[in-house]
C-alpha positions as CSV (number, residue, x, y, z in Angstrom):
1,X,1.9,-37.9,17.4
2,X,1.0,-37.2,13.4
3,X,1.5,-33.1,13.3
4,X,0.5,-31.5,9.9
5,X,1.5,-28.1,8.4
6,X,-0.4,-26.1,6.2
7,X,-0.5,-22.9,4.3
8,X,-1.6,-21.4,0.8
9,X,-0.4,-19.1,-1.7
10,X,-1.1,-17.5,-5.2
11,X,1.6,-15.6,-7.8
12,X,4.4,-16.5,-5.6
13,X,6.9,-15.8,-7.9
14,X,6.0,-12.5,-9.3
15,X,4.8,-10.8,-5.7
16,X,8.4,-12.2,-4.2
17,X,7.4,-14.4,-1.6
18,X,9.7,-16.2,0.5
19,X,7.5,-19.7,-0.2
20,X,9.8,-22.0,-0.7
21,X,11.6,-20.7,2.0
22,X,8.8,-21.0,4.4
23,X,7.9,-24.4,3.5
24,X,11.5,-26.1,4.0
25,X,11.3,-24.0,6.9
26,X,8.6,-26.2,8.1
27,X,9.3,-29.5,7.0
28,X,11.2,-31.1,9.7
29,X,8.3,-30.8,11.8
30,X,5.3,-32.4,10.2
31,X,4.3,-35.2,8.4
32,X,2.4,-33.8,5.8
33,X,2.9,-30.1,4.0
34,X,-0.6,-28.9,2.7
35,X,0.1,-26.4,0.2
36,X,-3.1,-24.2,-1.3
37,X,-1.9,-23.2,-4.2
38,X,-4.4,-20.6,-6.3
39,X,-4.5,-20.0,-9.9
40,X,-1.5,-18.9,-10.8
41,X,-0.2,-16.9,-14.1
42,X,3.9,-16.9,-12.3
43,X,4.9,-21.0,-12.5
44,X,4.1,-21.9,-8.5
45,X,2.7,-24.5,-8.9
46,X,5.7,-25.4,-10.6
47,X,7.7,-23.8,-7.0
48,X,6.0,-25.9,-5.3
49,X,6.2,-29.1,-7.2
50,X,9.4,-28.8,-7.5
51,X,10.6,-29.0,-3.7
52,X,10.3,-32.9,-4.6
53,X,9.0,-33.6,-0.8
54,X,6.7,-36.6,-0.4
55,X,5.3,-35.2,3.0
56,X,3.6,-32.2,1.1
57,X,0.1,-32.4,-0.5
58,X,-1.3,-29.7,-3.0
59,X,-4.6,-28.6,-3.7
60,X,-5.2,-25.8,-6.4
61,X,-8.0,-24.0,-5.7
62,X,-9.8,-21.1,-7.8
63,X,-10.1,-17.5,-5.6
64,X,-13.7,-16.7,-5.1
65,X,-13.3,-13.0,-7.0
66,X,-16.7,-12.0,-5.4
67,X,-14.7,-12.4,-1.4
68,X,-12.0,-9.7,-2.6
69,X,-13.5,-7.4,1.2
70,X,-11.9,-7.0,4.0
71,X,-9.0,-9.5,3.5
72,X,-12.1,-12.5,3.2
73,X,-11.1,-14.4,0.6
74,X,-7.5,-15.3,2.5
75,X,-9.4,-16.8,5.7
76,X,-11.3,-19.3,3.0
77,X,-8.4,-19.8,1.6
78,X,-6.5,-21.2,4.8
79,X,-9.6,-22.9,5.5
80,X,-8.8,-24.8,2.4
81,X,-5.9,-25.8,3.0
82,X,-6.5,-26.3,6.7
83,X,-9.9,-29.0,5.9
84,X,-7.0,-31.1,4.1
85,X,-4.7,-31.7,7.0
86,X,-4.8,-35.2,8.5
87,X,-3.1,-34.7,12.1
88,X,-3.6,-34.7,15.6
89,X,-2.4,-31.3,15.1
90,X,-2.0,-28.4,12.7
91,X,1.0,-26.0,12.0
92,X,0.3,-22.7,9.9
93,X,2.0,-20.8,8.2
94,X,1.5,-17.6,6.0
95,X,3.4,-17.5,2.4
96,X,6.2,-14.2,4.3
97,X,6.2,-16.3,6.8
98,X,9.4,-18.4,7.9
99,X,10.2,-20.9,10.9
100,X,14.0,-20.8,12.5
101,X,15.6,-24.5,12.7
102,X,17.2,-23.0,16.0
103,X,13.2,-23.3,17.2
104,X,12.4,-26.5,16.2
105,X,13.2,-28.5,19.6
106,X,10.9,-25.7,21.5
107,X,7.8,-26.6,18.7
108,X,8.1,-30.0,18.7
109,X,8.5,-30.3,22.9
110,X,5.7,-27.2,22.4
111,X,3.4,-29.6,20.2
112,X,3.8,-32.9,22.5
113,X,3.0,-31.1,26.0
114,X,-0.4,-28.9,24.3
115,X,-0.9,-32.9,23.2
116,X,-0.9,-34.0,26.9
117,X,-2.3,-31.1,28.8
118,X,-6.5,-30.7,27.6
119,X,-7.3,-27.6,29.0
120,X,-4.3,-25.9,26.0
121,X,-5.8,-26.0,22.8
122,X,-3.3,-23.7,20.7
123,X,0.2,-22.6,20.4
124,X,1.3,-18.7,20.1
125,X,4.7,-18.3,18.7
126,X,6.6,-14.6,18.9
127,X,6.7,-12.6,15.4
128,X,10.1,-10.9,14.4
129,X,8.8,-8.7,11.7
130,X,11.3,-7.1,9.5
131,X,10.5,-3.9,7.9
132,X,12.6,-1.7,5.3
133,X,15.7,-4.1,4.4
134,X,16.4,-7.8,6.3
135,X,18.8,-5.8,8.6
136,X,15.6,-3.6,10.6
137,X,13.2,-5.2,12.8
138,X,9.4,-2.9,13.4
139,X,9.2,-1.9,16.9
140,X,6.6,-0.2,17.4
141,X,2.6,-1.5,18.5
142,X,1.5,-1.2,15.1
143,X,3.6,-4.8,14.9
144,X,1.3,-7.5,16.7
145,X,3.6,-9.5,19.2
146,X,1.7,-12.8,19.0
147,X,-0.2,-14.9,17.7
148,X,-1.8,-18.9,17.3
149,X,0.1,-20.9,14.7
150,X,-0.5,-24.2,16.0
151,X,-3.7,-25.9,17.5
152,X,-5.1,-29.4,17.9
153,X,-7.5,-30.9,15.2
154,X,-11.1,-31.8,15.9
155,X,-12.1,-28.3,17.8
156,X,-13.4,-26.6,15.1
157,X,-10.6,-23.9,14.2
158,X,-11.2,-22.2,11.9
159,X,-9.5,-18.8,9.9
160,X,-9.9,-15.5,11.7
161,X,-11.2,-12.3,9.8
162,X,-8.8,-11.9,7.7
163,X,-6.3,-14.8,8.6
164,X,-3.8,-13.2,10.8
165,X,-5.2,-15.9,13.3
166,X,-8.1,-18.8,14.5
167,X,-11.1,-18.8,16.4
168,X,-13.0,-22.0,17.5
169,X,-17.0,-22.1,15.8
170,X,-18.7,-22.2,19.7
171,X,-22.7,-21.9,18.8
172,X,-24.9,-21.6,21.4
173,X,-27.3,-24.0,21.8
174,X,-30.2,-23.9,19.9
175,X,-28.6,-22.6,17.5
176,X,-30.4,-22.8,13.6
177,X,-28.0,-20.9,11.4
178,X,-25.3,-22.3,8.8
179,X,-21.2,-21.7,9.9
180,X,-20.2,-19.7,7.0
181,X,-17.5,-20.4,4.9
182,X,-14.9,-17.9,7.3
183,X,-15.3,-16.7,11.1
184,X,-15.8,-13.2,11.5
185,X,-17.3,-10.4,13.8
186,X,-19.9,-11.3,15.5
187,X,-19.9,-15.0,14.3
188,X,-20.2,-17.2,17.0
189,X,-16.8,-18.1,17.9
190,X,-14.6,-18.1,21.4
191,X,-10.9,-17.0,20.9
192,X,-8.4,-20.8,21.6
193,X,-6.6,-21.4,25.0
194,X,-3.3,-21.2,24.7
195,X,0.1,-22.1,25.3
196,X,3.3,-20.0,24.5
197,X,5.5,-21.7,22.6
198,X,9.1,-20.2,23.4
199,X,9.4,-20.1,19.5
200,X,9.5,-17.4,17.0
201,X,7.9,-17.0,13.3
202,X,10.2,-14.2,11.1
203,X,7.9,-12.1,9.4
204,X,8.6,-11.0,5.3
205,X,5.9,-9.1,4.5
206,X,7.2,-6.1,4.5
207,X,11.3,-6.8,3.1
208,X,11.3,-6.8,-0.4
209,X,13.0,-4.1,-2.9
210,X,10.6,-1.0,-2.9
211,X,9.6,-1.8,-6.8
212,X,7.6,-5.3,-5.6
213,X,6.4,-4.0,-2.4
214,X,4.7,-1.2,-4.5
215,X,2.6,-4.1,-6.6
216,X,2.3,-6.4,-3.3
217,X,0.3,-3.1,-1.9
218,X,-1.6,-2.7,-4.8
219,X,-2.5,-6.3,-5.5
220,X,-3.3,-6.3,-1.1
221,X,-5.3,-3.4,-1.8
222,X,-7.3,-5.2,-3.9
223,X,-8.1,-8.0,-1.6
224,X,-9.9,-5.9,0.7
225,X,-11.2,-3.3,-0.9
226,X,-12.6,-4.8,-4.2
227,X,-11.5,-5.1,-7.5
228,X,-10.4,-1.7,-8.5
229,X,-8.5,-0.9,-5.3
230,X,-5.5,-2.0,-7.1
231,X,-5.5,-1.2,-9.9
232,X,-3.3,2.3,-11.7
233,X,0.8,1.8,-12.1
234,X,2.8,0.3,-9.7
235,X,6.7,0.4,-9.0
236,X,7.1,4.2,-9.2
237,X,6.1,5.8,-6.1
238,X,7.1,3.0,-3.2
239,X,9.4,3.7,-0.3
240,X,10.2,2.7,3.2
241,X,9.1,5.5,5.7
242,X,12.3,6.1,6.8
243,X,10.2,7.6,10.3
244,X,9.0,3.3,10.9
245,X,10.2,2.8,14.3
246,X,13.1,0.0,14.1
247,X,16.4,-1.2,15.4
248,X,19.1,-3.6,14.0
249,X,18.6,-7.3,13.4
250,X,21.5,-8.7,15.9
251,X,20.6,-12.2,15.3
252,X,20.2,-14.8,12.5
253,X,17.8,-15.5,9.7
254,X,16.7,-19.1,9.2
255,X,19.5,-21.1,7.6
256,X,16.8,-21.4,4.5
257,X,16.5,-18.0,4.0
258,X,20.3,-17.1,3.4
259,X,20.3,-17.2,-0.3
260,X,17.4,-14.6,-0.5
261,X,18.8,-12.1,1.8
262,X,22.2,-12.4,0.1
263,X,20.5,-11.8,-2.9
264,X,18.3,-9.4,-2.8
265,X,19.5,-6.0,-0.6
266,X,18.4,-2.1,-1.1
267,X,19.4,1.0,1.0
268,X,16.9,2.0,4.0
269,X,17.9,4.5,6.6
270,X,16.3,4.7,8.9
271,X,15.7,8.4,11.3
272,X,16.0,7.7,14.8
273,X,12.8,9.5,16.2
274,X,11.3,9.0,19.8
275,X,8.2,11.6,18.9
276,X,6.9,11.6,15.5
277,X,4.5,15.0,13.9
278,X,1.0,12.5,13.7
279,X,1.9,9.7,16.0
280,X,2.1,11.1,19.2
281,X,-0.3,8.7,21.1
282,X,1.3,5.7,19.4
283,X,4.7,7.3,20.2
284,X,3.7,7.9,24.1
285,X,2.5,5.2,24.4
286,X,5.2,3.2,22.9
287,X,7.6,5.2,25.8
288,X,5.1,3.6,28.2
289,X,5.4,-0.1,26.5
290,X,9.5,0.3,26.8
291,X,9.5,1.3,30.4
292,X,7.1,-1.1,31.3
293,X,6.9,-4.3,29.5
294,X,3.0,-3.8,29.6
295,X,1.6,-2.6,26.1
296,X,-1.8,-1.0,26.8
297,X,-5.2,-2.0,24.6
298,X,-3.1,-4.6,22.9
299,X,-5.4,-7.2,21.1
300,X,-4.9,-10.5,21.7
301,X,-6.7,-13.4,19.5
302,X,-6.4,-15.7,22.7
303,X,-6.8,-16.2,26.0
304,X,-3.7,-17.6,27.5
305,X,-3.9,-21.0,29.9
306,X,-0.4,-21.2,30.8
């Protein structure tokens, strides 16, 4: 079985994305790694080239600045990378997601089982969301617990909405419309039939020094709300919410993250509260989940087969 990894990035150096760590974490699992590098002003392309692995396939792109609405450009860039994949299976990571080497055997086994069981179209991974520091992990229901990160090729899979997950283009008989550049609500698309991989994705999207996180959030505001949303001073006012629900991270980071974790650190002292003003409904649902293990109203971008 041939496995294609794929990802995309733009201005990863300036926005402090662990792009190199993300790519290195997946290289042992893939036969090729497609990296779509958007035109950047900070040396991102040179950073990727500097990895120096022959399995890396670089695609250079220019982001469509007219698609700065609800993060749609992120899905479009994901699909550009996906279109260049040549494997029997595709394995996706975003630029702030890293796989732990301890999970490599589970992923290999799951990919082989997916190929053998034609009911299974994709694999879901469990998420570890870091918030505030490299030592604290978000625990409330605002953090999604699983998402599709691998699937069989040739199914018509496309990035969904703002590139969080994937769906399959499935127009009904007689459909005469064109497939859109990125799949969104209302399009004739269906959820993937998936199995659990048993592996984790370590998500570092909310763990930067505060002044650098402010810059990243300004960029995302622009991507989701238009060209003017991210303008204005950055780097001075942001601080992590000390009332965000977190727990101490007791495990180990992926080995590729060791240098970054050692180099970057800052104070973050959360305040543990069972109930928080303005978050009563969310907190009550968290209490219910803690007692029963059931997450009421959980959004699932997939259909679990086994």
